[in-house]
C-alpha positions in Angstrom: 18.6 -4.8 12.1 20.7 -7.2 10.1 20.1 -6.8 6.4 18.4 -3.4 6.9 19.3 -0.3 5.0 22.4 1.6 5.8 22.6 5.3 5.8 25.2 7.6 4.2 26.3 5.1 1.7 24.4 6.6 -1.3 23.2 10.1 -2.2 19.5 10.1 -1.2 18.4 12.6 -3.9 20.0 10.9 -6.9 17.7 9.8 -9.7 17.8 6.1 -10.6 14.9 6.0 -13.0 14.5 9.1 -15.2 11.2 7.9 -16.7 9.4 7.4 -13.4 11.4 10.0 -11.4 12.4 7.4 -8.8 15.3 8.5 -6.5 17.6 6.7 -4.1 15.5 8.2 -1.3 12.5 6.3 -2.6 14.6 3.1 -2.6 15.8 3.8 0.9 12.1 4.2 2.1 11.2 0.9 0.4 14.1 -0.9 2.2 13.0 0.8 5.5 9.5 -0.6 5.0 10.9 -4.1 4.8 10.9 -4.7 1.0 13.6 -7.1 0.0 12.5 -8.8 -3.2 13.4 -6.7 -6.2 10.0 -7.3 -7.8 8.4 -5.8 -4.6 10.7 -2.8 -4.7 9.8 -2.3 -8.3 6.0 -2.2 -7.6 6.4 -0.1 -4.4 8.6 2.6 -6.1 7.4 2.2 -9.8 11.1 1.9 -10.8 11.4 0.0 -14.1 7.6 0.2 -14.8 7.8 2.8 -17.6 8.1 2.1 -21.3 11.7 1.1 -21.0 10.7 -1.8 -18.6 13.8 -1.2 -16.5 16.3 -1.3 -19.4 17.7 2.1 -18.6 17.2 2.1 -14.9 17.4 -1.6 -13.8 21.2 -1.6 -13.1 20.9 1.7 -11.2 18.2 0.2 -9.0 20.1 -3.0 -8.4 23.3 -1.2 -7.5 21.5 1.2 -5.1 19.6 -1.7 -3.4 22.8 -3.7 -3.2 24.4 -0.9 -1.2 21.4 -0.3 1.0 20.9 -4.0 1.9 24.6 -4.9 1.9 23.7 -7.7 -0.5 25.6 -8.7 -3.7 23.8 -7.6 -6.8 23.5 -11.2 -8.3 21.6 -12.3 -5.2 18.9 -9.6 -5.8 18.0 -11.0 -9.2 16.3 -9.2 -12.0 12.8 -7.8 -12.6 10.6 -9.4 -15.3 11.1 -7.7 -18.7 8.1 -7.4 -20.9 7.8 -6.9 -24.6 9.2 -5.2 -26.6 12.5 -6.6 -25.5 14.3 -4.5 -28.0 13.6 -0.9 -29.2 10.7 -0.6 -31.6 10.3 2.3 -34.0 7.3 4.5 -33.9 6.7 3.6 -37.5 6.3 -0.1 -36.6 3.8 0.9 -33.9 1.8 3.2 -36.2 1.7 0.7 -39.0 -0.5 1.9 -41.8 -2.1 4.6 -39.5 -0.3 7.5 -41.1 -1.0 10.3 -43.5 -4.4 9.9 -45.2 -5.0 6.6 -43.3 -4.4 7.9 -39.8 -8.0 9.1 -39.4 -10.9 9.5 -41.9 -11.4 13.1 -43.1 -14.9 13.7 -44.3 -15.6 16.2 -47.1 -19.0 17.5 -48.2 -19.9 17.4 -51.9 -19.0 21.2 -52.1 -15.6 20.9 -50.4 -13.5 21.0 -53.6 -15.3 24.1 -54.8 -14.7 25.8 -51.4 -11.0 24.7 -51.6 -10.6 26.3 -55.0 -12.1 29.5 -53.7 -9.4 29.7 -51.0 -11.7 28.8 -48.1 -10.1 28.5 -44.6 -11.4 25.2 -43.1 -12.0 24.1 -39.5 -12.4 20.6 -38.1 -15.9 19.8 -36.9 -15.7 16.2 -35.7 -14.2 14.3 -38.6 -15.7 16.8 -41.1 -13.9 19.7 -42.8 -16.1 22.8 -42.9 -15.4 26.1 -44.6 -14.8 28.6 -41.8 -14.7 31.7 -44.0 -13.8 32.7 -47.6 -11.1 35.4 -47.3 -10.2 37.4 -50.5 -6.7 38.2 -51.5 -5.0 40.2 -48.7 -8.0 40.0 -46.4 -7.8 38.9 -42.8 -10.2 36.4 -41.4 -11.9 39.1 -39.3 -12.4 41.2 -42.4 -13.8 38.2 -44.3 -16.2 37.3 -41.6 -17.4 40.9 -41.3 -18.0 41.1 -45.1 -19.9 37.8 -45.1 -22.1 38.9 -42.1 -22.9 42.2 -44.0 -24.0 40.2 -47.1 -26.4 38.0 -45.1 -27.9 40.9 -43.2 -28.3 43.2 -46.3 -28.7 40.9 -49.3 -28.2 37.1 -49.4 -25.6 34.6 -48.4 -25.2 30.9 -49.1 -23.8 28.3 -46.7 -22.8 24.6 -47.1 -24.6 22.9 -44.2 -24.4 19.3 -45.5 -22.8 18.0 -42.3 -26.0 18.3 -40.3 -27.3 15.0 -39.2 -30.5 13.8 -40.8 -32.7 10.9 -39.8 -35.9 9.7 -41.6 -38.4 8.5 -39.1 -41.2 6.4 -40.8 -44.2 4.5 -39.5 -47.7 4.9 -38.2 -46.3 5.5 -34.7 -43.6 8.0 -35.8 -45.3 11.0 -34.2 -45.9 9.1 -31.0 -42.2 8.0 -30.9 -40.9 11.5 -31.4 -43.4 12.8 -28.8 -41.8 10.5 -26.2 -38.2 11.3 -27.2 -38.4 15.1 -27.7 -39.7 17.8 -25.4 -42.1 19.2 -28.0 -45.4 17.9 -29.2 -45.3 16.3 -32.7 -48.7 14.5 -32.9 -50.3 17.9 -33.6 -47.7 18.9 -36.2 -49.3 19.2 -39.6 -47.8 17.7 -42.7 -45.6 20.3 -44.4 -44.7 22.1 -41.1 -41.6 22.1 -39.0 -40.9 22.4 -35.3 -37.8 23.0 -33.3 -37.0 20.0 -31.2 -34.9 19.6 -28.1 -33.6 16.1 -27.1 -32.9 15.5 -23.4 -31.1 12.7 -21.6 -32.8 10.9 -18.7 -31.1 13.4 -16.4 -33.1 16.3 -18.0 -30.1 17.9 -19.5 -29.9 19.0 -23.2 -28.4 16.4 -25.4 -29.1 17.7 -28.9 -31.4 19.9 -30.9 -32.6 20.4 -34.4 -35.6 20.9 -36.7 -38.2 18.2 -37.0 -40.2 18.3 -40.2 -43.3 16.3 -41.0 -43.0 15.5 -44.7 -45.9 13.1 -44.7 -48.6 11.6 -42.4 -46.2 8.9 -41.2 -42.8 10.4 -42.2 -40.6 12.8 -40.4 -37.3 14.4 -41.4 -35.3 15.0 -38.2 -32.1 17.0 -38.2 -29.4 16.9 -35.6 -26.2 18.8 -34.9 -23.2 17.8 -36.9 -21.4 16.3 -34.0 -24.5 14.6 -32.7 -25.6 12.7 -35.8 -24.4 9.3 -34.9 -25.1 9.7 -31.2 -28.7 10.8 -31.7 -29.4 8.0 -34.1 -28.0 5.4 -31.7 -29.9 7.0 -28.8 -33.2 6.9 -30.6 -32.6 3.4 -31.9 -31.7 2.2 -28.3 -35.0 3.6 -26.9 -37.0 2.2 -29.8 -35.6 -1.3 -29.4 -35.4 -1.5 -25.6 -38.1 0.9 -24.2 -40.7 1.2 -26.9 -40.4 -2.1 -29.0 -44.2 -2.1 -29.6 -44.2 1.1 -31.6 -44.4 0.6 -35.4 -41.6 2.9 -36.5 -38.2 2.7 -38.3 -35.2 5.0 -38.3 -32.9 5.5 -41.3 -29.8 7.7 -41.5 -30.0 10.0 -44.5 -27.2 12.3 -43.4 -25.2 11.7 -46.5 -28.2 11.2 -48.8 -29.1 14.9 -48.6 -26.6 17.8 -49.1 -27.9 21.0 -47.4 -27.5 24.4 -49.0 -28.6 27.3 -46.8 -29.8 30.5 -48.5 -30.2 33.3 -46.0 -30.9 37.0 -46.1 -33.6 39.5 -47.1 -33.1 38.6 -50.8 -33.3 34.8 -50.2 -36.9 34.6 -51.4 -36.0 36.2 -54.7 -33.3 33.6 -55.3 -35.6 30.7 -54.4 -38.3 32.2 -56.7 -35.8 32.1 -59.6 -34.7 28.5 -59.2 -37.9 26.9 -58.0 -41.7 27.2 -58.1 -42.5 30.8 -57.4 -44.9 29.7 -54.6 -41.9 28.2 -52.8 -40.6 31.7 -52.1 -43.7 32.5 -50.1 -43.6 29.5 -47.9 -44.3 30.4 -44.3 -41.6 30.3 -41.7 -41.0 26.8 -40.2 -42.5 24.9 -43.2 -41.2 22.2 -45.6 -42.1 21.3 -49.2 -41.0 18.6 -51.6 -40.3 20.4 -54.8 -37.6 20.9 -57.5 -34.7 23.4 -57.2 -32.7 24.0 -60.4 -34.5 21.0 -61.8 -33.3 18.7 -59.0 -35.7 16.9 -56.6 -35.4 18.7 -53.3 -36.8 19.0 -49.8 -37.1 22.8 -49.2 -37.2 24.0 -45.6 -38.2 27.5 -44.7 -36.1 27.8 -41.5 -33.5 30.3 -40.3 -30.4 30.1 -38.1 -29.5 33.7 -38.8 -32.7 35.6 -38.0 -33.1 36.6 -41.7 -35.5 35.1 -44.2 -34.0 31.7 -44.8 -34.2 28.5 -46.7 -32.4 25.1 -46.4 -32.3 23.3 -49.7 -31.9 19.5 -49.2 -30.8 18.0 -52.5 -29.4 14.5 -53.4 -25.7 14.7 -52.6 -24.5 13.9 -56.1 -26.3 17.0 -57.4 -25.3 19.4 -54.7 -22.4 21.1 -56.5 -24.6 21.7 -59.6 -27.3 23.3 -57.5 -24.7 25.3 -55.5 -23.1 26.8 -58.7 -26.5 27.5 -60.2 -27.6 29.4 -57.1 -24.4 31.5 -57.3 -25.1 32.4 -60.9 -28.8 33.2 -60.2 -28.0 35.3 -57.1 -25.1 37.2 -58.6 -27.2 40.3 -59.5 -28.2 40.5 -55.9 -24.7 40.1 -54.6 -25.0 36.6 -53.3 -22.0 35.6 -51.2 -20.8 32.3 -49.8 -20.2 32.4 -46.0 -18.6 30.1 -43.6 -19.2 28.7 -40.1 -17.6 31.7 -38.3 -20.1 34.1 -39.8 -22.8 31.6 -39.1 -21.8 31.7 -35.4 -21.8 35.5 -35.2 -25.2 35.7 -36.9 -26.8 33.1 -34.6 -25.3 34.7 -31.5 -26.9 38.1 -32.5 -30.2 36.3 -32.4 -29.4 34.5 -29.1 -29.7 31.0 -30.7 -27.8 28.4 -28.8 -25.1 26.0 -30.1 -25.2 22.6 -28.4 -21.8 22.0 -26.9 -21.1 25.7 -26.6 -24.1 27.1 -24.7 -24.6 23.7 -23.2 -22.1 21.5 -21.3 -24.1 18.5 -20.1 -25.6 20.2 -17.1 -28.0 22.6 -18.9 -31.7 22.3 -19.0 -34.1 23.9 -21.5 -35.2 26.5 -19.0 -31.5 27.4 -18.3 -31.1 28.6 -21.9 -34.6 30.1 -22.3 -36.1 27.2 -24.2 -38.9 26.3 -21.7 -41.3 27.2 -24.6 -40.1 24.0 -26.4 -41.8 21.8 -23.8 -45.2 20.7 -25.1 -48.0 21.8 -22.9 -49.9 19.0 -21.3 -47.5 16.3 -22.5 -47.9 13.2 -20.3 -44.3 12.2 -20.5 -41.1 12.4 -22.5 -37.5 11.3 -21.8 -36.1 13.5 -19.1 -39.4 15.1 -18.0 -39.3 13.7 -14.4 -35.7 15.0 -13.9 -36.8 18.5 -14.8 -38.9 18.7 -11.6 -36.1 17.7 -9.2 -35.4 20.4 -6.6 -31.9 21.1 -8.0 -33.4 21.7 -11.5 -35.7 24.6 -10.3 -33.3 26.5 -8.1 -33.4 30.2 -8.6 -29.6 30.4 -8.7 -29.1 28.0 -11.5 -26.9 29.3 -14.3 -29.1 30.9 -17.0 -28.3 32.2 -20.5 -27.9 35.9 -20.8 -26.3 38.4 -23.0 -23.3 40.6 -22.1 -22.2 44.0 -23.4 -18.8 45.3 -22.5 -18.4 48.9 -21.3 -15.8 49.3 -24.0 -17.7 48.3 -27.2 -14.6 47.3 -29.2 -13.4 44.9 -26.5 -14.2 41.3 -27.4 -14.4 39.0 -24.3 -12.5 35.7 -24.2 -14.8 32.6 -24.4 -14.6 30.7 -21.2 -13.8 33.9 -19.2 -15.1 33.7 -15.6 -17.7 36.3 -14.4 -17.6 37.9 -10.9 -19.4 40.6 -9.0 -16.3 42.4 -7.8 -12.5 42.1 -7.8 -12.0 38.8 -6.0 -15.5 37.3 -5.6 -16.5 33.7 -6.5 -17.3 32.9 -10.1 -20.9 33.4 -11.1 -20.6 31.8 -14.5 -18.6 32.0 -17.7 -18.7 33.4 -21.2 -20.0 30.8 -23.7 -19.8 32.7 -27.0 -18.1 36.0 -27.8 -17.9 37.8 -31.1 -17.5 41.1 -32.9 -20.9 42.0 -34.3 -20.6 43.7 -37.7 -24.3 44.4 -37.6 -24.3 46.2 -34.2 -20.8 47.6 -34.6 -19.8 46.4 -31.2 -18.8 43.2 -29.3 -21.5 40.9 -28.0 -21.3 37.8 -25.8 -23.5 35.1 -24.4 -22.9 33.7 -21.0 -24.3 31.2 -18.4 -24.7 33.2 -15.2 -26.0 32.1 -11.8 -29.6 33.6 -11.5 -28.8 35.3 -14.8 -32.3 36.5 -15.8 -32.7 38.3 -12.5 -29.4 40.1 -13.0 -30.4 41.7 -16.3 -29.5 45.4 -16.1 -26.7 44.8 -13.5 -23.0 45.0 -14.0 -20.5 42.1 -13.7 -16.8 41.9 -14.2 -14.6 39.4 -16.1 -10.9 38.9 -15.7 -8.7 40.2 -18.5 -4.9 40.2 -18.9 -4.9 43.9 -18.4 -7.3 43.9 -15.5 -11.0 43.3 -14.7 -13.5 44.4 -17.5 -17.0 45.6 -16.7 -19.9 44.1 -18.6 -23.6 44.8 -18.5 -26.0 41.8 -18.3 -28.7 42.1 -21.0 -31.2 39.9 -22.8 -29.7 37.1 -24.9 -31.3 38.4 -28.1 -29.4 41.3 -29.5 -31.0 41.6 -33.0 -34.7 41.7 -34.2 -36.2 40.6 -30.9 -39.7 40.3 -32.5 -38.4 37.9 -35.2 -40.1 39.8 -38.0 -37.2 39.6 -40.5 -37.1 35.8 -40.6 -40.8 35.6 -41.3 -40.6 38.0 -44.3 -41.7 36.6 -47.7 -41.2 39.9 -49.6 -39.3 39.7 -52.8 -37.4 43.0 -52.8 -35.8 42.7 -56.2 -37.0 40.2 -58.9 -34.4 38.3 -60.9 -34.9 36.2 -64.1 -35.7 32.6 -63.6 -33.2 30.0 -64.9 -34.2 27.0 -67.0 -33.8 23.7 -65.0 -30.6 21.8 -65.6 -30.3 18.1 -66.2 -28.4 16.6 -63.3 -25.8 13.9 -63.9 -24.1 11.6 -61.4 -20.4 11.0 -61.4 -18.2 8.7 -59.3 -16.2 10.5 -56.6 -13.1 8.3 -57.0 -11.5 6.8 -60.1 -10.6 3.2 -60.9 -7.2 1.9 -59.9 -4.6 0.5 -62.3 -4.7 -3.2 -63.1 -2.9 -5.7 -60.9 -3.4 -8.9 -58.8 -6.1 -6.9 -56.9 -8.3 -4.6 -59.0 -10.3 -1.8 -57.5 -13.2 -0.3 -59.3 -15.9 2.3 -58.5 -19.4 0.9 -58.9 -21.4 3.0 -61.4 -24.3 5.0 -59.9 -27.2 2.7 -58.8 -30.5 3.1 -57.1 -30.3 2.2 -53.4 -33.2 1.6 -51.1 -33.1 1.2 -47.4 -36.1 -1.1 -46.7 -37.5 -1.9 -43.3 -40.4 -4.3 -42.9 -41.5 -7.0 -40.5 -40.8 -10.5 -41.8 -44.6 -11.0 -42.3 -44.5 -8.2 -44.9 -41.1 -9.0 -46.5 -42.6 -11.2 -49.3 -45.0 -8.5 -50.3 -42.4 -5.7 -50.3 -39.9 -7.9 -52.1 -42.4 -8.8 -54.8 -43.1 -5.1 -55.4 -39.3 -4.3 -55.4 -38.6 -7.1 -57.9 -36.2 -9.0 -55.7 -36.7 -11.5 -52.9 -36.1 -10.1 -49.4 -34.4 -13.1 -47.8 -34.7 -14.0 -44.2 -31.4 -15.9 -43.9 -29.1 -13.8 -41.7 -26.2 -12.1 -43.5 -27.1 -13.4 -46.9 -27.7 -11.5 -50.1 -30.1 -12.5 -52.8 -29.5 -11.2 -56.4 -31.6 -11.6 -59.5 -31.2 -10.0 -62.9 -30.0 -6.4 -62.1 -31.2 -6.3 -58.5 -29.8 -7.4 -55.2 -31.2 -7.4 -51.6 -28.7 -7.5 -48.8 -29.9 -8.7 -45.4 -28.7 -6.3 -42.7 -31.0 -7.2 -39.9 -34.2 -9.1 -39.0 -36.3 -6.3 -40.5 -33.7 -4.5 -42.7 -32.4 -4.8 -46.2 -30.4 -2.7 -48.6 -31.7 -3.1 -52.1 -29.6 -2.3 -55.2 -31.3 -1.6 -58.5 -30.4 0.0 -61.8 -29.8 3.8 -61.8 -32.5 4.2 -64.5 -35.1 3.4 -61.8 -34.5 6.6 -59.8 -38.2 6.8 -59.0 -38.3 3.3 -57.6 -38.8 4.4 -54.0 -41.8 6.6 -55.0 -43.4 3.8 -57.0 -43.0 1.3 -54.1 -44.5 3.7 -51.6 -47.6 4.1 -53.8 -47.8 0.3 -54.4 -47.3 -0.6 -50.8 -49.6 2.0 -49.3 -51.1 0.4 -46.3 -48.3 -2.2 -46.0 -46.3 -1.9 -42.7 -42.9 -0.9 -44.1 -40.4 1.9 -44.6 -39.0 2.6 -48.0 -36.2 5.3 -48.0 -34.2 6.3 -51.1 -30.5 6.3 -50.1 -29.1 6.2 -53.7 -26.8 9.2 -53.0 -25.8 8.1 -49.4 -23.2 5.5 -50.4 -20.4 4.9 -52.8 -19.9 1.3 -54.1 -16.4 -0.1 -54.5 -15.6 -3.5 -56.2 -12.5 -5.4 -55.1 -11.6 -8.3 -57.4 -8.7 -10.6 -58.1 -6.9 -13.7 -56.7 -5.5 -11.7 -53.8 -8.8 -9.8 -53.0 -9.5 -11.6 -49.7 -5.9 -11.0 -48.5 -6.2 -7.3 -49.5 -9.5 -7.0 -47.6 -8.1 -8.6 -44.5 -5.4 -5.9 -44.1 -8.1 -3.5 -42.8 -11.0 -5.9 -42.1 -10.8 -8.4 -39.2 -13.6 -10.7 -40.5 -12.7 -14.3 -41.3 -12.9 -14.2 -45.1 -12.2 -17.9 -45.5 -14.7 -19.4 -48.0 -16.1 -21.7 -45.3 -16.8 -18.8 -43.0 -17.8 -16.1 -45.5 -18.9 -17.8 -48.7 -20.2 -16.1 -51.9 -23.5 -14.5 -51.1 -22.5 -13.5 -47.6 -23.0 -9.9 -46.5 -22.7 -8.0 -43.3 -22.0 -4.7 -41.7 -18.4 -4.5 -40.5 -15.5 -2.1 -39.8 -12.9 -1.5 -42.5 -10.0 0.5 -40.9 -11.9 3.2 -39.1 -15.0 3.2 -41.4 -18.2 1.3 -41.2 -19.0 -0.6 -44.4 -21.4 -3.1 -45.8 -19.4 -6.0 -47.2 -20.9 -8.4 -49.8 -19.0 -11.3 -51.2 -20.4 -11.6 -54.7 -18.0 -14.4 -55.8 -15.0 -16.1 -54.3 -12.7 -13.4 -55.5 -15.1 -10.5 -55.9 -16.2 -8.2 -53.0 -18.7 -5.4 -53.1 -18.2 -2.6 -50.5 -20.9 -0.1 -49.7 -19.6 2.9 -47.7 -20.8 6.4 -46.8 -19.8 8.7 -49.6 -17.7 11.0 -47.3 -15.7 8.0 -46.2 -15.3 6.5 -49.7 -11.9 8.2 -50.3 -10.6 7.0 -47.0 -11.6 3.4 -47.8 -10.2 3.7 -51.3 -6.8 4.9 -49.9 -6.8 2.0 -47.4 -7.4 -0.5 -50.3 -4.7 1.2 -52.4 -2.3 0.7 -49.4 -3.3 -2.9 -48.9 -3.0 -3.8 -52.6 0.6 -2.5 -52.8 1.8 -5.7 -51.1 0.5 -7.8 -54.0 1.4 -5.6 -57.0 4.8 -7.3 -57.4 4.0 -10.7 -56.1 1.3 -11.9 -58.5 
């Protein structure tokens, strides 16, 4: 046909667009299909649609199409070029997102100590956690083995501050948790804990943790490190949309409390030396508000290792002090810091699951042996209906089991597929696999189709050197009866230490003077107050500051300020000398529908002042900070770079930032970067 493609004039296998791998053959097909307009050819073949927008391939395509269609190149025209018209450097695209500003890196209050001890760190979400503490010339495997021996034979200490923590307060708190978690919490007595499993509506495990009743209307709920924000949002979503009639409030206290885990047969002796002697004899799965090393603490008697264990929750600013005191006190017993790798080995020996490792979004409580966590006779909870679907009760569902290799020293690869014979279909996969220093052999956990019915049988897993035989066993390898974690025996007494006087220090220093001045706010008392508008006046009067009802406005008087964060939420700032303000308010407001949570150690305050302060803030904050849009007294939650902050405009050129303590250094570095622009311009 006239104007159709001609053959033999161009090499059909020549590349014309190296980014999209378009060849002259592709162009010939386009012409054969009747495409004539160069824009249509572009879309049909994807030539010129990569990042170069045709700048490296455009002339090649035009020349080839000119030959194919026997049409002069100028008559074919050009494709539309889109920005950038000229090359742009990666630096320009990255902007300030580089180095320390690329992504927030969160550190626990004990991070610097661990760093000084030569800890090897791993990334857990945005947190850095100590993986192990190798000594000079020691391999990671040797370090982990040593740490495991210490916990099993004496006592170990772990920084678990990254665990999510939510304070659930209100007369309907137990009912709310009853509806959200599989277990029964209305019957949970004050001072006791219960393991909680959180399901999605599909019936699959979403998160787990310990739920402690610290008072009649107050629960301390822990989550996994990675699930802290997700679980809080999930609970808040249901509270606001499904159960709005319940009288309950949620407050994140993840960064208010640092968590120091003391585990091992000598853990009771260490606790007895730094706390009330009665605390050492607390029953397993209990909680008590006490003092540890002279610091107010919530002491949990729980274990993720299978040994006698305690989790000491202390205000974050005092965590390092308590940590170092525990090391001094426990030195005669051989106390040893251990990291997350030893923690994983110890929990696997007990068959304890790790959400995200033994679960993958398709696992039910029964699949991993947690059917006992479902409260007997519970009328309903999120996900209950899904658990009765036919697919959820199939006998061949993948179930958690243990694996022992025929060759004890051979450690299986995590993720390895399991089969019955050389080339059969996969029956499941290895979820966790470690060398057990305690058992002196390798162990593994796996999800296997019909796993519990296969206990005692042999499976195979593929290995680079050939298939490896493994025996299916129960998922609990160590102390199946659980007697060790219930022990309250003090094997060796050690002298008690006198309480220390804690002190609070800022975690970043002031910046040098300039057109924009940065300053760390001295320690203050912070209260997260939740109350219905009808009770706001009563609560405010007791707190000594008016809780305003005007949205996004702060009210300050004398040395106090109340920042409106929502229709029933305020952040109150008071002098650091009133550290007991939350307790006094709770006593005064007993019977008043409200939630008073001390979050003094959760945040760090940063002041940004100077003529260029609004411009400096706008480098990383997209809020309109014009005085007409955001006048003095305005406050709101917003995003600064990649961190959530509370921003309060105290005066026209004075801003007060409240940010989570682990993100304070990131925000500080962002502000330092932003103020550089104004250091030499005045």
